[in-house]
PABATI-315280 format. One line per 2 residues: number of its first residue (from 0); their letters; for each residue x negated, y negated, z of C-alpha. Coordinates in nm, 2 decimals. Example, Ala and Ser with C-alpha at 12.3 -4.5 7.8 and 13.67 -1.06 7.14 Angstrom:
REM PABATI-315280
0 = as = -1.23 0.45 0.78 | -1.37 0.11 0.71
REM end
This chain:
REM PABATI-315280
0 = ma = 0.03 3.14 1.32 | 0.30 3.33 1.52
2 = sv = 0.41 3.01 1.69 | 0.44 2.83 1.35
4 = ta = 0.63 3.11 1.20 | 0.87 3.11 1.50
6 = ry = 0.91 2.73 1.45 | 0.99 2.80 1.08
8 = rt = 1.27 3.03 1.18 | 1.41 2.78 1.42
10 = ia = 1.40 2.50 1.16 | 1.56 2.71 0.90
12 = ev = 1.84 2.83 1.13 | 1.92 2.48 1.24
14 = lv = 1.93 2.35 0.88 | 2.15 2.63 0.77
16 = rn = 2.38 2.60 1.07 | 2.43 2.23 0.98
18 = gl = 2.51 2.31 0.62 | 2.16 2.21 0.48
20 = sa = 2.04 2.54 0.34 | 1.96 2.37 0.01
22 = la = 1.72 2.14 0.19 | 1.57 2.45 0.36
24 = gq = 1.51 2.60 0.02 | 1.35 2.28 -0.12
26 = lg = 1.12 2.28 0.18 | 1.00 2.62 0.09
28 = ll = 1.15 2.80 0.39 | 1.38 3.04 0.20
30 = gh = 1.12 3.15 -0.05 | 0.84 3.15 0.20
32 = aa = 0.98 3.45 0.40 | 1.32 3.59 0.34
34 = sl = 1.32 3.75 0.68 | 1.34 3.41 0.84
36 = lp = 1.70 3.39 0.72 | 1.87 3.73 0.72
38 = nr = 2.20 3.56 0.64 | 2.16 3.27 0.39
40 = rd = 2.52 3.18 0.35 | 2.60 2.85 0.49
42 = pa = 2.87 2.84 0.76 | 3.13 2.58 0.67
44 = pd = 3.01 2.25 0.82 | 3.23 2.01 1.00
46 = aa = 3.46 1.87 0.73 | 3.42 1.52 0.88
48 = ad = 3.04 1.54 0.87 | 2.88 1.42 0.55
50 = gp = 2.52 1.49 0.43 | 2.36 1.21 0.63
52 = ar = 2.54 1.29 0.95 | 2.45 1.66 0.92
54 = lr = 2.09 1.57 0.87 | 2.09 1.35 1.18
56 = ra = 2.26 1.62 1.38 | 2.00 1.88 1.27
58 = le = 1.71 1.65 1.36 | 1.86 1.58 1.70
60 = el = 1.89 1.96 1.76 | 1.53 2.02 1.66
62 = gp = 1.39 1.80 1.93 | 1.17 1.50 2.00
64 = tf = 0.92 1.53 1.71 | 1.20 1.56 1.45
66 = ik = 1.39 1.27 1.62 | 1.08 1.06 1.57
68 = lg = 1.05 1.18 1.21 | 1.41 1.07 1.15
70 = qm = 1.35 0.74 1.30 | 1.05 0.69 1.08
72 = ls = 1.25 0.79 0.77 | 1.52 0.54 0.87
74 = tr = 1.26 0.27 0.80 | 1.20 0.40 0.44
76 = pd = 1.47 0.26 0.22 | 1.22 0.30 -0.07
78 = ll = 1.25 0.68 -0.02 | 1.61 0.74 0.10
80 = pa = 1.95 0.59 0.00 | 2.10 0.33 0.23
82 = ey = 2.36 0.58 0.37 | 2.08 0.80 0.49
84 = ta = 1.87 0.53 0.65 | 2.17 0.38 0.82
86 = el = 2.27 0.72 0.97 | 1.91 0.81 1.08
88 = ar = 1.88 0.47 1.25 | 2.14 0.60 1.49
90 = lr = 1.89 0.86 1.63 | 1.80 0.79 1.98
92 = sr = 1.52 0.93 2.19 | 1.70 0.92 2.52
94 = ts = 1.68 1.26 2.70 | 1.75 1.40 3.04
96 = pv = 1.49 1.28 3.29 | 1.22 1.51 3.44
98 = ps = 1.25 1.56 3.82 | 1.06 1.28 4.00
100 = aq = 0.84 1.54 4.18 | 0.68 1.64 3.85
102 = iv = 0.63 1.27 3.76 | 0.47 1.19 4.09
104 = ar = 0.24 1.50 4.05 | 0.14 1.38 3.70
106 = ie = 0.06 1.02 3.83 | -0.15 1.16 4.12
108 = qe = -0.34 1.39 3.89 | -0.41 1.11 3.63
110 = lg = -0.50 0.84 3.88 | -0.67 1.06 4.14
112 = ap = -0.49 0.94 4.45 | -0.16 0.99 4.64
114 = ve = 0.12 0.77 4.50 | 0.15 0.60 4.84
116 = ql = -0.20 0.47 4.81 | -0.15 0.36 4.45
118 = fa = 0.17 0.17 4.50 | 0.34 0.00 4.79
120 = rf = 0.67 0.13 4.66 | 0.76 0.38 4.39
122 = da = 1.13 0.44 4.29 | 1.21 0.80 4.23
124 = tp = 1.51 0.72 4.01 | 1.38 0.65 3.66
126 = la = 1.47 0.32 3.48 | 1.48 0.51 3.15
128 = sa = 1.40 0.85 3.00 | 1.30 0.91 2.64
130 = si = 1.17 1.21 2.45 | 0.81 1.15 2.52
132 = gq = 0.80 0.98 2.86 | 1.00 0.81 3.13
134 = ah = 0.97 0.49 3.32 | 0.99 0.42 3.69
136 = ra = 0.99 0.09 3.88 | 0.72 0.03 4.14
138 = rt = 0.54 -0.25 4.34 | 0.17 -0.29 4.37
140 = hd = 0.01 -0.35 4.71 | -0.04 -0.72 4.62
142 = gl = 0.33 -0.76 4.56 | 0.35 -0.74 4.18
144 = ev = 0.66 -0.57 4.04 | 0.56 -0.32 3.77
146 = vv = 0.69 -0.05 3.54 | 0.51 0.29 3.54
148 = kv = 0.55 0.49 3.22 | 0.46 0.85 3.25
150 = rk = 0.43 1.11 2.97 | 0.65 1.41 3.03
152 = pg = 0.48 1.74 3.10 | 0.45 1.98 2.81
154 = vs = 0.53 1.72 2.54 | 0.19 1.72 2.39
156 = dv = 0.20 2.09 2.32 | 0.54 2.07 2.17
158 = va = 0.44 1.78 1.94 | 0.12 1.95 1.83
160 = ad = 0.31 2.27 1.74 | 0.58 2.07 1.55
162 = le = 0.32 1.87 1.36 | 0.14 2.19 1.26
164 = al = 0.47 2.33 1.13 | 0.56 2.00 0.95
166 = ts = 0.21 1.99 0.78 | 0.26 2.34 0.65
168 = la = 0.61 2.27 0.53 | 0.49 1.95 0.35
170 = tl = 0.23 2.16 0.17 | 0.49 2.42 0.07
172 = aa = 0.74 2.15 -0.04 | 0.47 1.97 -0.25
174 = re = 0.40 2.30 -0.43 | 0.76 2.39 -0.50
176 = we = 0.95 2.06 -0.52 | 0.86 1.79 -0.78
178 = la = 1.03 1.51 -0.58 | 0.81 1.60 -0.28
180 = rd = 0.50 1.56 -0.49 | 0.63 1.23 -0.63
182 = vd = 0.67 1.07 -0.29 | 0.35 1.23 -0.15
184 = ve = 0.53 1.41 0.13 | 0.19 1.55 0.25
186 = gl = 0.06 1.19 0.30 | 0.38 1.09 0.47
188 = va = 0.36 1.37 0.72 | -0.01 1.30 0.78
190 = af = 0.07 0.93 0.85 | 0.36 1.03 1.07
192 = gr = 0.13 1.26 1.27 | -0.12 0.99 1.33
194 = sl = 0.15 0.75 1.45 | 0.31 1.00 1.68
196 = rg = -0.03 1.11 1.83 | -0.09 0.74 1.89
198 = el = 0.24 0.71 2.08 | 0.13 1.00 2.30
200 = dy = -0.18 0.81 2.41 | -0.07 0.52 2.63
202 = rv = -0.42 0.37 2.60 | -0.33 0.29 2.24
204 = ea = -0.02 0.10 2.35 | -0.23 -0.09 2.60
206 = qh = -0.47 -0.19 2.32 | -0.18 -0.31 2.11
208 = aq = -0.05 -0.52 2.40 | -0.39 -0.68 2.45
210 = ql = -0.43 -0.76 2.08 | -0.09 -0.92 2.06
212 = re = -0.16 -1.12 2.38 | -0.48 -1.26 2.22
214 = nl = -0.31 -1.34 1.89 | -0.03 -1.52 2.06
216 = ae = -0.24 -1.70 2.32 | -0.16 -2.04 2.17
218 = dp = 0.21 -1.98 2.13 | 0.38 -2.12 2.45
220 = wv = 0.71 -1.96 2.37 | 0.60 -1.60 2.36
222 = ri = 0.48 -1.38 2.65 | 0.33 -1.03 2.65
224 = pe = 0.34 -0.85 2.98 | 0.01 -0.77 3.15
226 = vl = -0.12 -0.41 3.15 | -0.28 -0.30 3.48
228 = td = -0.58 -0.11 3.33 | -0.69 0.03 3.67
230 = ls = -0.35 0.20 3.71 | -0.33 0.33 3.35
232 = ta = -0.47 0.63 3.15 | -0.38 0.82 2.84
234 = ev = -0.07 0.96 3.02 | 0.02 0.68 3.26
236 = lt = 0.08 0.32 3.17 | 0.14 0.05 3.43
238 = ee = 0.25 -0.29 3.32 | 0.41 -0.60 3.46
240 = lv = 0.79 -0.57 3.50 | 0.99 -0.80 3.26
242 = tg = 1.32 -0.95 3.37 | 1.54 -1.19 3.18
244 = ma = 1.84 -1.21 2.95 | 1.88 -0.99 2.65
246 = it = 1.83 -1.20 2.34 | 2.18 -1.10 2.21
248 = dt = 2.36 -1.19 2.54 | 2.50 -1.51 2.40
250 = aa = 2.72 -1.57 2.71 | 2.42 -1.56 2.95
252 = la = 2.21 -1.78 2.72 | 2.49 -2.04 2.70
254 = aa = 2.53 -2.03 3.08 | 2.16 -2.10 3.11
256 = gl = 2.20 -2.40 2.89 | 1.98 -2.26 2.61
258 = da = 2.04 -2.37 2.24 | 2.11 -2.04 2.06
260 = se = 2.04 -2.18 1.72 | 1.70 -2.32 1.83
262 = la = 1.62 -1.99 2.00 | 1.70 -1.79 1.69
264 = hr = 1.47 -2.01 1.48 | 1.18 -2.01 1.74
266 = at = 1.19 -1.63 1.80 | 1.20 -1.55 1.42
268 = es = 0.92 -1.79 1.35 | 0.70 -1.62 1.62
270 = lv = 0.77 -1.28 1.48 | 0.71 -1.38 1.11
272 = rm = 0.38 -1.55 1.21 | 0.27 -1.22 1.35
274 = vl = 0.32 -1.07 1.01 | 0.20 -1.33 0.76
276 = vd = -0.06 -1.51 0.96 | -0.20 -1.25 1.20
278 = gf = -0.13 -0.94 1.00 | -0.05 -0.75 1.33
280 = fh = 0.30 -0.73 1.45 | 0.55 -0.57 1.68
282 = ad = 0.73 -0.32 1.46 | 1.04 -0.25 1.68
284 = ph = 1.19 -0.59 1.79 | 1.54 -0.45 1.86
286 = pg = 1.74 -0.64 2.13 | 1.63 -0.40 2.40
288 = nl = 1.27 -0.50 2.35 | 1.33 -0.88 2.36
290 = fv = 1.40 -1.08 2.67 | 1.46 -1.45 2.72
292 = gp = 1.36 -1.64 3.03 | 1.55 -1.93 3.19
294 = dg = 1.32 -2.17 3.01 | 1.37 -2.01 2.67
296 = tl = 1.05 -1.82 2.67 | 1.06 -1.49 2.47
298 = tl = 0.90 -1.18 2.62 | 0.83 -0.87 2.42
300 = id = 0.80 -0.52 2.56 | 0.72 -0.17 2.42
302 = fg = 0.42 -0.18 2.19 | 0.41 0.18 2.08
304 = mv = 0.51 0.09 1.73 | 0.31 -0.18 1.55
306 = gr = 0.23 -0.27 1.19 | -0.09 -0.39 1.03
308 = lg = -0.12 -0.58 0.70 | -0.46 -0.66 0.55
310 = pa = -0.53 -1.00 0.38 | -0.50 -0.86 0.03
312 = lr = -0.16 -0.70 0.11 | -0.03 -1.02 0.28
314 = ed = -0.13 -1.22 -0.03 | 0.05 -0.98 -0.26
316 = ll = 0.36 -1.00 -0.04 | 0.34 -1.38 -0.05
318 = rl = 0.31 -1.37 -0.43 | 0.62 -1.14 -0.45
320 = ly = 0.81 -1.37 -0.22 | 0.72 -1.67 -0.44
322 = al = 0.81 -1.49 -0.76 | 1.16 -1.40 -0.62
324 = rq = 1.20 -1.76 -0.51 | 1.12 -1.88 -0.86
326 = rd = 1.31 -1.59 -1.03 | 1.00 -1.50 -1.23
328 = ae = 1.05 -1.14 -1.32 | 0.71 -1.08 -1.47
330 = aa = 0.53 -1.22 -1.17 | 0.75 -1.02 -0.94
332 = vn = 0.67 -0.70 -1.13 | 0.30 -0.77 -1.11
334 = al = 0.32 -0.84 -0.73 | 0.54 -0.53 -0.68
336 = lr = 0.30 -0.30 -0.86 | 0.02 -0.43 -0.64
338 = va = 0.23 -0.38 -0.32 | 0.36 -0.04 -0.42
340 = pp = 0.09 0.11 -0.66 | 0.25 0.38 -0.88
342 = rr = 0.15 0.74 -0.84 | 0.25 0.82 -1.20
344 = sv = 0.31 0.64 -1.52 | 0.56 0.36 -1.50
346 = dr = 0.78 0.22 -1.78 | 0.68 -0.14 -1.72
348 = rr = 0.92 -0.27 -1.98 | 1.22 -0.10 -1.81
350 = ls = 1.09 -0.21 -1.47 | 1.08 -0.57 -1.59
352 = rd = 1.43 -0.54 -1.73 | 1.55 -0.40 -1.40
354 = al = 1.37 -0.68 -1.20 | 1.53 -0.94 -1.43
356 = sl = 1.87 -0.78 -1.38 | 1.82 -0.79 -1.00
358 = md = 1.74 -1.16 -1.01 | 2.04 -1.23 -1.23
360 = dl = 2.26 -1.05 -0.98 | 2.11 -1.26 -0.69
362 = ss = 2.14 -1.58 -0.88 | 2.51 -1.62 -0.81
364 = rp = 2.42 -1.83 -0.50 | 2.10 -1.98 -0.35
366 = la = 1.85 -1.72 -0.23 | 1.85 -1.88 0.11
368 = ei = 2.22 -1.79 0.15 | 2.18 -1.42 0.07
370 = pl = 2.12 -1.19 0.37 | 1.77 -1.05 0.38
372 = as = 1.91 -0.70 0.44 | 2.10 -0.72 0.11
374 = ii = 1.79 -0.84 -0.09 | 1.58 -0.56 0.07
376 = er = 1.85 -0.30 -0.01 | 1.85 -0.40 -0.38
378 = lt = 1.48 -0.42 -0.40 | 1.42 -0.08 -0.24
380 = gl = 1.68 0.07 -0.47 | 1.48 -0.06 -0.77
382 = lr = 1.17 0.11 -0.61 | 1.35 0.44 -0.58
384 = rh = 1.46 0.43 -0.94 | 1.11 0.38 -1.06
386 = rl = 0.95 0.62 -0.81 | 0.74 0.34 -0.65
388 = ql = 0.65 0.40 -0.29 | 0.57 0.13 -0.04
390 = ps = 0.28 0.16 0.21 | 0.41 0.27 0.55
392 = dv = 0.33 -0.06 0.71 | 0.53 -0.25 0.45
394 = st = 0.83 -0.02 0.51 | 0.79 -0.09 0.88
396 = ll = 0.77 -0.46 0.80 | 1.10 -0.45 0.61
398 = rm = 1.28 -0.28 0.90 | 1.12 -0.53 1.14
400 = lv = 1.26 -0.82 0.93 | 1.60 -0.67 0.92
402 = lt = 1.61 -0.62 1.30 | 1.49 -0.98 1.34
404 = es = 1.75 -1.12 1.11 | 2.02 -0.92 1.29
406 = sa = 1.93 -1.06 1.63 | 1.90 -1.42 1.49
408 = it = 2.24 -1.40 1.32 | 2.39 -1.29 1.65
410 = ld = 2.26 -1.61 1.80 | 2.34 -1.83 1.50
412 = pd = 2.58 -1.69 1.23 | 2.44 -1.95 0.98
414 = fh = 2.08 -1.85 1.03 | 1.87 -1.75 0.73
416 = vs = 1.53 -1.58 0.76 | 1.43 -1.73 0.42
418 = vv = 1.41 -2.07 0.59 | 1.15 -1.95 0.83
420 = ld = 0.96 -1.77 0.56 | 0.94 -2.09 0.36
422 = ev = 0.79 -2.27 0.67 | 0.54 -2.00 0.76
424 = ap = 0.42 -1.90 0.41 | 0.21 -2.21 0.36
426 = la = 0.04 -2.16 0.69 | -0.03 -1.80 0.60
428 = lm = -0.18 -1.91 0.26 | -0.40 -2.16 0.43
430 = kl = -0.54 -1.89 0.66 | -0.60 -1.66 0.36
432 = lt = -0.78 -1.93 0.17 | -1.01 -2.07 0.44
434 = pe = -1.38 -2.06 0.34 | -1.45 -1.79 0.60
436 = ai = -1.17 -1.57 0.46 | -1.29 -1.62 0.10
438 = ar = -1.65 -1.55 0.20 | -1.53 -1.22 0.37
440 = rv = -1.34 -1.12 0.05 | -1.63 -1.21 -0.17
442 = gs = -1.87 -1.01 0.05 | -1.63 -0.71 0.05
444 = ta = -1.60 -0.73 -0.33 | -1.98 -0.75 -0.36
446 = vs = -2.03 -0.44 -0.14 | -1.77 -0.25 -0.34
448 = al = -1.94 -0.35 -0.67 | -2.28 -0.24 -0.54
450 = rv = -2.13 0.09 -0.43 | -1.98 0.15 -0.77
452 = ga = -2.30 0.04 -0.94 | -2.50 0.28 -0.73
454 = dl = -2.26 0.57 -0.80 | -2.22 0.50 -1.17
456 = pq = -2.53 0.69 -1.30 | -2.44 1.00 -1.10
458 = ra = -2.08 0.98 -1.21 | -2.17 0.93 -1.58
460 = tr = -2.41 1.23 -1.57 | -2.14 1.44 -1.41
462 = ll = -1.89 1.33 -1.68 | -2.13 1.41 -1.96
464 = dd = -2.20 1.75 -1.81 | -1.83 1.83 -1.79
466 = ye = -1.78 1.72 -2.15 | -2.06 1.94 -2.28
468 = ar = -1.93 2.23 -2.08 | -1.56 2.21 -2.13
470 = gv = -1.49 1.94 -2.39 | -1.19 1.71 -2.34
472 = dv = -0.85 1.82 -2.21 | -0.55 1.61 -2.30
474 = rl = -0.27 1.62 -2.04 | 0.08 1.50 -2.11
476 = hp = 0.36 1.45 -1.87 | 0.69 1.62 -1.98
478 = ed = 0.86 1.28 -2.04 | 0.56 1.18 -2.27
480 = ld = 0.59 1.51 -2.46 | 0.97 1.46 -2.50
482 = ri = 0.91 1.12 -2.67 | 0.65 1.27 -2.90
484 = ve = 0.88 1.56 -3.00 | 1.16 1.31 -3.06
486 = rl = 0.94 1.11 -3.30 | 0.83 1.43 -3.48
488 = eg = 1.19 1.54 -3.52 | 1.28 1.20 -3.66
490 = ta = 0.99 1.22 -3.91 | 1.09 1.57 -4.01
492 = dr = 1.45 1.46 -4.06 | 1.34 1.18 -4.28
494 = li = 1.12 1.42 -4.48 | 1.41 1.66 -4.53
496 = vg = 1.64 1.38 -4.64 | 1.38 1.24 -4.87
498 = ms = 1.31 1.57 -5.03 | 1.68 1.64 -5.07
500 = ls = 1.74 1.30 -5.23 | 1.44 1.36 -5.46
502 = gl = 1.59 1.69 -5.57 | 1.93 1.53 -5.64
504 = lv = 1.76 1.26 -5.84 | 1.56 1.51 -6.04
506 = sl = 1.88 1.72 -6.11 | 2.06 1.41 -6.23
508 = gt = 1.77 1.32 -6.45 | 1.78 1.67 -6.60
510 = vl = 2.15 1.64 -6.67 | 2.10 1.30 -6.83
512 = aa = 1.82 1.43 -7.05 | 2.05 1.72 -7.16
514 = rp = 2.33 1.48 -7.26 | 2.22 1.23 -7.53
516 = gr = 2.39 0.91 -7.58 | 2.61 0.72 -7.33
518 = av = 2.86 1.00 -7.27 | 2.72 1.06 -6.93
520 = lr = 2.83 0.71 -6.81 | 3.19 0.81 -6.88
522 = dp = 3.16 1.14 -6.69 | 3.34 1.10 -6.35
524 = lm = 3.14 1.38 -6.19 | 2.81 1.22 -6.28
526 = ig = 2.92 0.88 -6.18 | 3.03 1.01 -5.84
528 = ag = 2.71 1.21 -5.78 | 2.49 0.92 -5.87
530 = ga = 2.69 0.68 -5.65 | 2.67 0.92 -5.36
532 = va = 2.29 0.94 -5.39 | 2.25 0.57 -5.41
534 = lm = 2.49 0.50 -5.13 | 2.31 0.76 -4.90
536 = ga = 1.98 0.60 -4.98 | 2.12 0.25 -4.90
538 = yl = 2.26 0.36 -4.57 | 1.94 0.52 -4.47
540 = aa = 1.74 0.21 -4.56 | 1.98 0.00 -4.36
542 = ga = 1.97 0.23 -4.06 | 2.35 0.26 -4.06
544 = wp = 2.33 0.64 -4.11 | 2.06 0.80 -3.89
546 = ar = 1.82 1.04 -4.07 | 1.90 1.30 -3.81
548 = kv = 2.27 1.31 -3.91 | 2.18 1.33 -4.28
550 = sr = 1.93 1.60 -4.21 | 2.18 1.80 -4.01
552 = fv = 2.43 1.76 -4.30 | 2.17 1.88 -4.56
554 = rr = 2.06 2.17 -4.34 | 2.42 2.29 -4.31
556 = gi = 2.47 2.26 -4.68 | 2.15 2.46 -4.75
558 = sg = 2.25 2.74 -4.50 | 2.61 2.75 -4.62
560 = t = 2.75 2.67 -4.28
REM end
């Protein structure tokens, strides 16, 4: 606990130092222990640094775990505004390298032999150094050029302590901050922890590479480097060295005689097929992870980040894509609510209106001509307004598609991802609707139905026992209660006005009874009073004069104010 408390202090101090004490308070740090921050006043932050930049700076200062957290949040436009995701996307994991002697010692400890026996050559100068590990070039004894990735010493302990602190902070924030509860911050931190622990284990990355190699075995234009399993462990990963041209190096591609437009289409098609057809995709296809060979073959590297989409989710995404293409707001809302199930009540009518408004805004030109990044930004803005949260893999997918579109547009400024989506979607549907796929879904549904049927008697008994013991509790959200109070106030206002009008009419009737003959019709006061009552009633009936205003007028008259 002492180490977690010490980490709390560090986090709080860094946040305050960067002018983010309000965030520290919302995370529960200020109220959790006042002694963590003996001086709560924010120092004046750099005038040129806005909120997003100050947040990025704080995460960089807090170290590798928080840099990874910021990178994850940069893929969540459904949770953060565009200016924050754009700023957090600038976070980089490059750090100072660990001395090569420590790296060699770690390799020898993991692989159980001197490095000279393991490799014919091992370069002491690292190719790259990131927050979790660093990579060195080497050559095997059979002449294969390889890259050896080694996890840095002590990283696992640091990450474990940080994740423990983040888990505790998420629990505090969910207890004290309504927004944290709405976005399920505890679930987000738990998912982030699982992902980061997976990145720490290089065996997981090796499994990802193997699965992608199997899925893409029939694609002649995509290569996945081979992992040398006998020279790999949880802390050391040895894989085939990849050389080639960066996919965005248009000058080199042109010099090699490659058609940039064709390459953009082919690369995007392969990446989209991973998503919609296979349901397992490379989640970080930035230009540094894509290399092009002299024959136009695309090679992917770095498989620490991947995404998975089950058949049901892929079908819902295809339905959403089709609804957007057809500008069918109702179908789009149905698909959207399946993709991003609400955690609280949703005003479906308002959501449908906003979806229709979004489609109207996008209808100024053909959908194929609108940048995918723009569509995603508008769509995720709608999700934020209605507190709808995407599954983490769908958020990862959106970022992956934006990165893919960006690289493709560098190759071909006239490129549109929607063209490839239109080509791949029918293939994806065919795979989802094969007899084998349908049989699997029917079997899965049957198993679920049997499980529910088996549990039903026990659940019904428990429900009846709870009813007999405690009765029925009715729970209302504040917004629901507000609407009920507003209706009751409106009813009360109408009752007040009705009673007041009734009293006026009775009074007029009494005066009329006291004045025989027709003299009353010539009395200006009586004519004015009767006309006022009639006019007020007519305005109320027509809705031109709200009952609340009349009620307020009557109340003031009764109270003498």
